[in-house]
N, C-alpha and C positions, 0 to 999 in steps of 0.2 A: 251300944255294946258295953258291957261291964268291963272296967279297967283290969280286973283280976283275970278275965278271959283274954283280953287283948295282948297283954304283955307276954304270956307264954306263946301265943301264936306268932308274935313278932320275933321272938327268940328262935323258934323253929324255922321260920322263913329265913332268918339271917344266917343260921348255921347250915341249913339244908343245902343250899346252893346246888348248882348243876353246871356242867361244862357248857361253854358257849363256843361257837366257831364263827369265823368271818373270813371271807375271801381275801387273799393277799396275792401279790405278784412278786416273784423272785427277781433277782438282778438279771437273770438270763431270759426273763419274759415268761417263764412258766407260771401257770396259775396254781396256787396252793391254798391251804387252809391254815389259819392260825387258830389253835384250840386252846382256850383258857380254862383250866380246871383248878383254879386256886381255891384256897380255903381249907378249914379243918375237916369239913365233911367229905372232901374229895381226896383222891390219890392219883398217882401216876397212872394207875390202871384205868381210872375214869377218863383220862386224856385219850388213852389208846382205844377204849370202848367207843368214845365219841368219834374218833378218827375212823374206826371201822364202820360205824353207822353212817357217818357222813359220806363215806366213799361207796356206799351201797353194795358192800360185799365184794368189790372188785380188788380190794387190797390197797395198800398205801406204802409210800416210802417216806421215812422220817428224814427231814431236811435239817432240823435243828430243835434243840430243847433249851429251856431256860427255867431256872427255879431252884427251889430248895431240894437237895438230894434226899432220898429216902434214908431214914435213920437206921443204924444198926440195932439189932434186938437188944443189946446191952444198954442202949441209950433210951429205951422206952420205959415208962412207968407202968408196972403190972401188965406189960404186953401192949400198951397203948401209947401212941405218940401224942403226948399232950404238950402244949406250949404255944408258941407264937403262930400267927397267921401264916400259912404256907402259900408261897407264890409258885405256880407251875404253869408252863405253857409249852406247847409243841407245835412245830410247823411241819405239815405233811403235804405230799403231792399224791393224789389218787392215781392209781395205775389204770 
């Protein structure tokens, strides 16, 4: 494959990202999901969409969140949040 085609493909894959989830157990023994939706291409909404899909439409309860808070509109450049890599994760329990 030509290097000129490979570099843009790698860049898209690196920025494209998607939310991932894995099973976790809370201190009280309840089973939950840790959902990671870090990266520039994701948002907190991506976390909640993944939680909804992972819980098969039964709903979920948010147990905890961790990460970079959503910026105020005044902190964005031309309406877009640009800058550092964003870390976001949420722990949910399906209903």
